[in-house]
DSSP file (Angstrom, degrees, kcal/mol; ACC not computed):
  #  RESIDUE AA STRUCTURE BP1 BP2  ACC     N-H-->O    O-->H-N    N-H-->O    O-->H-N    TCO  KAPPA ALPHA  PHI   PSI    X-CA   Y-CA   Z-CA
    1    1 A M     >        0   0    0      0, 0.0     4,-2.0     0, 0.0     5,-0.2   0.000 360.0 360.0 360.0 -38.4  -11.6  -10.5   -3.1
    2    2 A R  H  >  +     0   0    0      1,-0.2     4,-2.6     2,-0.2     5,-0.1   0.910 360.0  49.9 -61.2 -41.7  -12.9   -9.8   -6.6
    3    3 A I  H  > S+     0   0    0      1,-0.2     4,-2.7     2,-0.2     5,-0.2   0.916 109.3  51.6 -67.9 -37.9  -15.3   -7.2   -5.3
    4    4 A I  H  >>S+     0   0    0      2,-0.2     5,-1.0     1,-0.2     4,-0.8   0.902 111.0  49.1 -63.2 -36.7  -12.4   -5.5   -3.4
    5    5 A K  H  <5S+     0   0    0     -4,-2.0     3,-0.5     1,-0.2    -1,-0.2   0.919 111.7  49.3 -62.7 -44.7  -10.4   -5.5   -6.5
    6    6 A L  H  <5S+     0   0    0     -4,-2.6    -2,-0.2     1,-0.2    -1,-0.2   0.875 110.2  48.4 -65.2 -37.1  -13.2   -4.0   -8.4
    7    7 A L  H  <5S-     0   0    0     -4,-2.7    -1,-0.2    -5,-0.1    -2,-0.2   0.599 100.5-138.3 -77.8 -11.7  -13.9   -1.2   -5.8
    8    8 A R  T  <5 +     0   0    0     -4,-0.8     4,-0.2    -3,-0.5    -3,-0.2   0.974  29.7 178.0  51.5  69.5  -10.1   -0.3   -5.8
    9    9 A V    > < +     0   0    0     -5,-1.0     3,-1.8     1,-0.2     4,-0.3   0.777  65.8  73.9 -73.7 -29.0   -9.9    0.1   -2.1
   10   10 A H  G >  S+     0   0    0      1,-0.3     3,-1.4    -6,-0.2    -1,-0.2   0.879  91.0  55.6 -59.5 -37.9   -6.1    0.9   -2.2
   11   11 A P  G >> S+     0   0    0      0, 0.0     3,-1.8     0, 0.0     4,-0.5   0.632  83.2  86.3 -67.8 -10.3   -6.7    4.4   -3.6
   12   12 A W  G X4 S+     0   0    0     -3,-1.8     3,-1.4     1,-0.3     4,-0.5   0.798  71.9  78.3 -61.1 -22.2   -9.0    5.2   -0.6
   13   13 A L  G X4 S+     0   0    0     -3,-1.4     3,-1.6    -4,-0.3    -1,-0.3   0.879  86.4  57.6 -53.8 -37.2   -5.7    6.2    1.1
   14   14 A K  G X4 S+     0   0    0     -3,-1.8     3,-1.4     1,-0.3    -1,-0.3   0.793  93.9  65.7 -65.0 -27.1   -5.8    9.4   -0.8
   15   15 A N  G X< S+     0   0    0     -3,-1.4     3,-1.7    -4,-0.5    -1,-0.3   0.600  77.9  83.9 -69.7 -11.5   -9.2   10.2    0.7
   16   16 A V  G X   +     0   0    0     -3,-1.6     3,-2.3    -4,-0.5     4,-0.3   0.702  69.8  82.5 -59.6 -18.0   -7.5   10.5    4.1
   17   17 A L  G X  S+     0   0    0     -3,-1.4     3,-1.6     1,-0.3    -1,-0.3   0.773  72.6  73.6 -58.4 -26.8   -6.7   14.1    3.0
   18   18 A I  G <  S+     0   0    0     -3,-1.7     4,-0.4     1,-0.3    -1,-0.3   0.744  91.5  59.7 -63.4 -18.6  -10.3   15.0    4.2
   19   19 A F  G <> S+     0   0    0     -3,-2.3     4,-2.0     1,-0.2     3,-0.4   0.711  82.1  84.0 -77.2 -22.2   -8.9   14.7    7.8
   20   20 A V  H <> S+     0   0    0     -3,-1.6     4,-1.4    -4,-0.3    -1,-0.2   0.864  84.6  54.1 -59.9 -42.9   -6.2   17.4    7.3
   21   21 A P  H  4 S+     0   0    0      0, 0.0     4,-0.3     0, 0.0     3,-0.3   0.911 111.8  42.8 -59.6 -43.4   -8.5   20.4    8.1
   22   22 A I  H >4 S+     0   0    0     -3,-0.4     3,-0.8    -4,-0.4     5,-0.3   0.828 113.2  52.7 -70.4 -33.0   -9.7   19.1   11.5
   23   23 A L  H 3< S+     0   0    0     -4,-2.0    -1,-0.2     1,-0.2    -3,-0.2   0.713 105.7  55.6 -76.2 -19.3   -6.2   17.9   12.4
   24   24 A S  T 3< S+     0   0    0     -4,-1.4    -1,-0.2    -3,-0.3     2,-0.2   0.523 106.1  60.0 -87.0  -7.7   -4.8   21.4   11.6
   25   25 A T  S <  S-     0   0    0     -3,-0.8    -3,-0.0    -4,-0.3     0, 0.0  -0.595  86.1-119.8-113.0 177.7   -7.2   23.1   14.1
   26   26 A A  S    S+     0   0    0     -2,-0.2     2,-1.5     1,-0.1    -3,-0.1   0.184  77.0 117.9 -99.7  15.9   -7.8   22.8   17.8
   27   27 A N        +     0   0    0     -5,-0.3     2,-0.7     1,-0.1    -2,-0.1  -0.640  33.0 159.6 -86.0  86.5  -11.4   21.7   17.1
   28   28 A F        +     0   0    0     -2,-1.5     2,-0.3     4,-0.1    -1,-0.1  -0.725  13.3 138.6-111.9  81.3  -11.3   18.1   18.6
   29   29 A N     >  -     0   0    0     -2,-0.7     4,-1.5     1,-0.1     3,-0.2  -0.915  58.2-122.1-121.1 156.5  -14.9   17.0   19.4
   30   30 A S  H  > S+     0   0    0     -2,-0.3     4,-2.3     1,-0.2     5,-0.2   0.794 108.2  59.3 -68.8 -31.0  -16.4   13.6   18.8
   31   31 A D  H  > S+     0   0    0      1,-0.2     4,-2.5     2,-0.2    -1,-0.2   0.919 106.2  50.0 -64.6 -40.5  -19.2   14.9   16.4
   32   32 A S  H  > S+     0   0    0     -3,-0.2     4,-2.0     1,-0.2    -1,-0.2   0.892 111.4  48.0 -66.7 -37.2  -16.6   16.3   14.1
   33   33 A Y  H  X S+     0   0    0     -4,-1.5     4,-2.9     2,-0.2     5,-0.2   0.895 110.8  50.0 -66.7 -41.5  -14.7   13.1   14.0
   34   34 A M  H  X S+     0   0    0     -4,-2.3     4,-2.6     2,-0.2     5,-0.3   0.941 111.5  50.0 -62.5 -46.5  -17.8   11.0   13.4
   35   35 A D  H  X S+     0   0    0     -4,-2.5     4,-2.4     1,-0.2    -1,-0.2   0.919 112.2  47.1 -53.5 -45.6  -18.8   13.3   10.5
   36   36 A L  H  X S+     0   0    0     -4,-2.0     4,-3.2     2,-0.2    -2,-0.2   0.884 112.7  48.7 -66.7 -40.6  -15.4   13.1    9.0
   37   37 A I  H  X S+     0   0    0     -4,-2.9     4,-2.1     2,-0.2    -2,-0.2   0.917 114.4  44.1 -68.9 -39.8  -15.3    9.3    9.3
   38   38 A L  H  X S+     0   0    0     -4,-2.6     4,-2.6    -5,-0.2     5,-0.3   0.886 113.9  51.9 -68.8 -38.6  -18.7    8.8    7.8
   39   39 A G  H  X S+     0   0    0     -4,-2.4     4,-2.5    -5,-0.3     5,-0.3   0.932 109.1  50.8 -61.4 -48.0  -17.8   11.4    5.0
   40   40 A F  H  X S+     0   0    0     -4,-3.2     4,-2.3     2,-0.2    -2,-0.2   0.913 112.4  46.7 -59.1 -41.6  -14.6    9.5    4.3
   41   41 A I  H  X S+     0   0    0     -4,-2.1     4,-1.9     2,-0.2    -2,-0.2   0.971 116.5  41.2 -63.8 -50.9  -16.5    6.1    4.0
   42   42 A F  H  X S+     0   0    0     -4,-2.6     4,-2.0     2,-0.2    -2,-0.2   0.844 114.9  51.8 -71.7 -31.5  -19.3    7.4    1.8
   43   43 A F  H  X S+     0   0    0     -4,-2.5     4,-2.5    -5,-0.3    -1,-0.2   0.934 110.7  49.6 -64.3 -45.4  -16.9    9.5   -0.4
   44   44 A S  H  X S+     0   0    0     -4,-2.3     4,-2.2    -5,-0.3    -2,-0.2   0.849 108.2  52.7 -65.2 -33.3  -14.7    6.5   -0.8
   45   45 A F  H  X S+     0   0    0     -4,-1.9     4,-2.2     2,-0.2    -1,-0.2   0.903 111.4  47.6 -64.2 -42.7  -17.8    4.4   -1.8
   46   46 A F  H  X S+     0   0    0     -4,-2.0     4,-1.7     1,-0.2    -2,-0.2   0.889 109.4  51.2 -69.1 -36.1  -18.7    7.1   -4.4
   47   47 A V  H  X S+     0   0    0     -4,-2.5     4,-1.9     2,-0.2    -1,-0.2   0.944 109.4  52.1 -66.3 -42.8  -15.2    7.2   -5.8
   48   48 A S  H  X S+     0   0    0     -4,-2.2     4,-2.3     1,-0.2    -2,-0.2   0.914 106.2  54.2 -57.1 -42.0  -15.3    3.3   -6.1
   49   49 A A  H  X S+     0   0    0     -4,-2.2     4,-2.3     1,-0.2    -1,-0.2   0.902 107.2  50.2 -59.1 -39.2  -18.5    3.6   -8.0
   50   50 A T  H  X S+     0   0    0     -4,-1.7     4,-2.4     2,-0.2    -1,-0.2   0.832 107.2  55.2 -71.1 -31.7  -16.9    6.0  -10.5
   51   51 A Y  H  X S+     0   0    0     -4,-1.9     4,-2.4     2,-0.2    -1,-0.2   0.924 107.7  50.3 -64.8 -42.6  -13.9    3.5  -10.9
   52   52 A I  H  X S+     0   0    0     -4,-2.3     4,-2.5     2,-0.2     5,-0.2   0.953 109.2  49.5 -57.7 -52.0  -16.5    0.8  -11.8
   53   53 A V  H  X S+     0   0    0     -4,-2.3     4,-2.5     1,-0.2    -1,-0.2   0.933 110.4  51.8 -56.6 -45.5  -18.1    3.1  -14.4
   54   54 A N  H  X S+     0   0    0     -4,-2.4     4,-2.5     1,-0.2    -1,-0.2   0.897 109.9  48.4 -60.1 -41.2  -14.7    3.8  -15.8
   55   55 A D  H  < S+     0   0    0     -4,-2.4    -1,-0.2     2,-0.2    -2,-0.2   0.830 110.1  52.3 -62.3 -35.3  -13.9    0.1  -16.1
   56   56 A L  H >< S+     0   0    0     -4,-2.5     3,-0.7    -5,-0.2    -2,-0.2   0.883 112.3  45.2 -69.4 -37.2  -17.2   -0.5  -17.7
   57   57 A V  H 3< S+     0   0    0     -4,-2.5     3,-0.5    -5,-0.2    -2,-0.2   0.948 119.0  41.7 -68.3 -46.7  -16.5    2.2  -20.3
   58   58 A D  T 3X S+     0   0    0     -4,-2.5     4,-3.0     1,-0.2     5,-0.3   0.124  77.3 117.1 -92.0  21.5  -13.0    1.0  -20.9
   59   59 A I  H <> S+     0   0    0     -3,-0.7     4,-1.8     1,-0.2    -1,-0.2   0.832  76.5  49.3 -61.7 -35.1  -13.6   -2.8  -21.0
   60   60 A K  H  > S+     0   0    0     -3,-0.5     4,-1.2     2,-0.2    -1,-0.2   0.948 115.4  40.8 -70.3 -49.0  -12.5   -3.3  -24.6
   61   61 A S  H  > S+     0   0    0      1,-0.2     4,-0.8     2,-0.2     3,-0.3   0.880 114.4  53.6 -70.7 -33.6   -9.3   -1.4  -24.3
   62   62 A D  H >< S+     0   0    0     -4,-3.0     3,-0.6     1,-0.2    -1,-0.2   0.883 103.4  58.2 -64.9 -36.8   -8.6   -3.0  -20.8
   63   63 A F  H 3< S+     0   0    0     -4,-1.8    -1,-0.2    -5,-0.3    -2,-0.2   0.856 109.7  44.2 -57.9 -33.5   -9.1   -6.4  -22.4
   64   64 A S  H 3< S+     0   0    0     -4,-1.2    -1,-0.2    -3,-0.3    -2,-0.2   0.615  93.1  96.0 -85.7 -15.5   -6.4   -5.7  -24.8
   65   65 A H  S <X S-     0   0    0     -4,-0.8     4,-1.4    -3,-0.6     5,-0.1  -0.556  75.3-131.7 -83.7 141.0   -3.9   -4.2  -22.3
   66   66 A P  T  4 S+     0   0    0      0, 0.0    -1,-0.1     0, 0.0    -4,-0.0   0.817 103.5  23.0 -62.9 -32.7   -1.3   -6.6  -20.8
   67   67 A I  T >4 S+     0   0    0      2,-0.1     3,-1.6     1,-0.1     4,-0.1   0.821 119.6  54.8 -99.4 -43.3   -1.9   -5.5  -17.2
   68   68 A K  G >4 S+     0   0    0      1,-0.3     3,-1.9     2,-0.2     6,-0.2   0.696  89.2  78.1 -67.5 -17.8   -5.5   -4.1  -17.2
   69   69 A K  G 3< S+     0   0    0     -4,-1.4    -1,-0.3     1,-0.3    -2,-0.1   0.609  86.8  63.5 -69.0  -5.5   -6.9   -7.3  -18.7
   70   70 A N  G <  S+     0   0    0     -3,-1.6    -1,-0.3    -8,-0.1    -2,-0.2   0.476  74.4 114.2 -89.6  -3.4   -6.6   -8.8  -15.2
   71   71 A R  S <> S-     0   0    0     -3,-1.9     4,-2.3    -9,-0.1     6,-0.3  -0.334  83.2-108.2 -63.1 154.1   -9.1   -6.3  -13.8
   72   72 A P  T  4>S+     0   0    0      0, 0.0     6,-2.2     0, 0.0     5,-1.2   0.823 115.1  39.8 -61.4 -35.9  -12.3   -8.1  -12.6
   73   73 A I  T >45S+     0   0    0      4,-0.2     3,-0.8     2,-0.2     7,-0.1   0.942 117.0  46.8 -82.8 -41.3  -14.6   -6.9  -15.3
   74   74 A A  T 345S+     0   0    0      1,-0.2    -1,-0.2    -6,-0.2    -5,-0.1   0.865 115.5  47.9 -63.0 -33.0  -12.1   -7.2  -18.2
   75   75 A S  T 3<5S-     0   0    0     -4,-2.3    -1,-0.2    -7,-0.2    -2,-0.2   0.609 112.8-119.9 -83.9  -9.8  -11.1  -10.6  -17.1
   76   76 A G  T < 5S+     0   0    0     -3,-0.8    -3,-0.2    -4,-0.4     3,-0.1   0.589  79.1 123.0  81.1  10.3  -14.8  -11.8  -16.7
   77   77 A K  S   <S+     0   0    0     -5,-1.2     2,-0.4    -6,-0.3    -4,-0.2   0.775  80.8  34.6 -71.7 -28.6  -14.5  -12.5  -12.9
   78   78 A I  S    S-     0   0    0     -6,-2.2    -2,-0.3   -76,-0.1    -1,-0.2  -0.994  92.0-124.4-129.6 128.4  -17.3  -10.0  -12.4
   79   79 A S     >  -     0   0    0     -2,-0.4     4,-2.2    -3,-0.1     5,-0.2  -0.179  19.2-118.9 -62.9 155.6  -20.2   -9.6  -14.8
   80   80 A K  H  > S+     0   0    0      2,-0.2     4,-2.8     1,-0.2     5,-0.2   0.893 116.0  55.0 -58.9 -41.1  -21.1   -6.4  -16.4
   81   81 A K  H  > S+     0   0    0      1,-0.2     4,-2.3     2,-0.2    -1,-0.2   0.919 109.7  44.9 -61.2 -45.2  -24.5   -6.7  -14.7
   82   82 A M  H  > S+     0   0    0      2,-0.2     4,-2.5     1,-0.2    -1,-0.2   0.863 112.4  52.6 -68.2 -35.5  -23.0   -7.1  -11.2
   83   83 A A  H  X S+     0   0    0     -4,-2.2     4,-2.5     2,-0.2    -2,-0.2   0.935 111.1  46.4 -65.6 -45.1  -20.6   -4.2  -11.8
   84   84 A I  H  X S+     0   0    0     -4,-2.8     4,-2.7     2,-0.2    -2,-0.2   0.924 113.5  50.1 -64.4 -41.5  -23.5   -1.9  -12.9
   85   85 A S  H  X S+     0   0    0     -4,-2.3     4,-2.5    -5,-0.2    -2,-0.2   0.929 111.2  46.9 -57.5 -49.6  -25.4   -3.0   -9.8
   86   86 A L  H  X S+     0   0    0     -4,-2.5     4,-2.8     2,-0.2     5,-0.3   0.894 113.3  49.9 -66.0 -39.3  -22.6   -2.4   -7.4
   87   87 A S  H  X S+     0   0    0     -4,-2.5     4,-2.8     1,-0.2     5,-0.3   0.968 112.7  46.5 -66.7 -48.6  -21.9    1.1   -9.0
   88   88 A L  H  X S+     0   0    0     -4,-2.7     4,-3.0     2,-0.2     5,-0.3   0.913 113.7  49.0 -52.2 -46.3  -25.5    2.0   -8.7
   89   89 A L  H  X S+     0   0    0     -4,-2.5     4,-2.3     1,-0.2     5,-0.2   0.941 115.2  42.9 -66.1 -46.9  -25.7    0.8   -5.2
   90   90 A F  H  X S+     0   0    0     -4,-2.8     4,-1.9     2,-0.2    -1,-0.2   0.857 115.6  49.3 -67.5 -34.5  -22.6    2.6   -4.1
   91   91 A S  H  X S+     0   0    0     -4,-2.8     4,-3.1    -5,-0.3     5,-0.3   0.965 113.8  44.3 -67.5 -49.3  -23.5    5.8   -5.9
   92   92 A I  H  X S+     0   0    0     -4,-3.0     4,-2.7    -5,-0.3     5,-0.2   0.921 114.3  49.7 -64.9 -41.0  -27.1    6.0   -4.6
   93   93 A V  H  X S+     0   0    0     -4,-2.3     4,-2.4    -5,-0.3    -1,-0.2   0.927 112.6  46.5 -59.4 -45.9  -26.1    5.2   -1.1
   94   94 A S  H  X S+     0   0    0     -4,-1.9     4,-2.7    -5,-0.2     5,-0.3   0.937 114.5  46.8 -64.0 -48.1  -23.3    7.8   -1.1
   95   95 A I  H  X S+     0   0    0     -4,-3.1     4,-2.8     1,-0.2     5,-0.2   0.920 111.1  52.6 -64.0 -40.4  -25.6   10.4   -2.5
   96   96 A F  H  X S+     0   0    0     -4,-2.7     4,-2.4    -5,-0.3     5,-0.3   0.963 110.1  48.2 -54.1 -52.5  -28.3    9.6   -0.1
   97   97 A Y  H  X>S+     0   0    0     -4,-2.4     4,-2.4     1,-0.2     5,-0.7   0.933 114.6  43.8 -55.8 -50.0  -26.0   10.0    2.8
   98   98 A F  H  X5S+     0   0    0     -4,-2.7     4,-1.2     3,-0.2     8,-0.3   0.893 113.1  53.2 -66.8 -37.5  -24.5   13.3    1.7
   99   99 A Y  H  <5S+     0   0    0     -4,-2.8    -1,-0.2    -5,-0.3     4,-0.2   0.904 119.9  31.8 -64.1 -40.5  -28.0   14.7    0.8
  100  100 A Y  H  <5S+     0   0    0     -4,-2.4    -2,-0.2    -5,-0.2    -1,-0.2   0.691 135.4  20.3 -92.8 -20.8  -29.4   13.9    4.1
  101  101 A F  H  <5S+     0   0    0     -4,-2.4    -3,-0.2    -5,-0.3    -2,-0.2   0.643 132.5  22.3-126.9 -23.8  -26.4   14.3    6.5
  102  102 A Q    >X< +     0   0    0     -4,-1.2     3,-1.4    -5,-0.7     4,-0.7  -0.487  60.8 163.9-144.7  72.4  -23.7   16.5    4.8
  103  103 A Q  H 3> S+     0   0    0      1,-0.3     4,-0.5    -4,-0.2     3,-0.2   0.723  72.8  66.2 -66.0 -21.3  -25.4   18.6    2.1
  104  104 A D  H 34 S+     0   0    0      1,-0.2     3,-0.3     2,-0.2    -1,-0.3   0.815 101.2  48.9 -69.9 -24.1  -22.4   20.9    1.9
  105  105 A V  H X> S+     0   0    0     -3,-1.4     3,-1.8    -7,-0.2     4,-1.0   0.694  90.3  83.7 -84.5 -21.6  -20.2   18.0    0.5
  106  106 A L  H >< S+     0   0    0     -4,-0.7     3,-0.5    -8,-0.3    -1,-0.2   0.837  83.8  60.3 -53.0 -37.7  -22.9   17.1   -2.1
  107  107 A L  T 3< S+     0   0    0     -4,-0.5    -1,-0.3    -3,-0.3    -2,-0.1   0.787 101.6  52.6 -62.7 -29.8  -21.6   19.7   -4.4
  108  108 A F  T <4        0   0    0     -3,-1.8    -1,-0.2     1,-0.2    -2,-0.2   0.754 360.0 360.0 -81.0 -22.7  -18.2   18.1   -4.6
  109  109 A I    <<        0   0    0     -4,-1.0    -1,-0.2    -3,-0.5    -2,-0.2   0.459 360.0 360.0 -95.1 360.0  -19.4   14.7   -5.5
């Protein structure tokens, strides 16, 4: 649960917007959907990695904030080392995926 909070999965809902273009066309083939689903997953992973970096940068101010002090890094529930490792893992895996499978998206991330 701590890692889910760290990754901030709830904002992934915004990433559903990547499905709008295909839903607004008549192009309904399984390859397009699989590309979109994988793109959604790996884009969301990359976004989570940036949230972790932001939490690491803001750790001092988050620690003093009445609500943000409960975030996993600021509260000490997840170590800085673990957070950095997860951020690197999610970033590298996402960039690798987009580089090899959806290069046109690489510019956006």
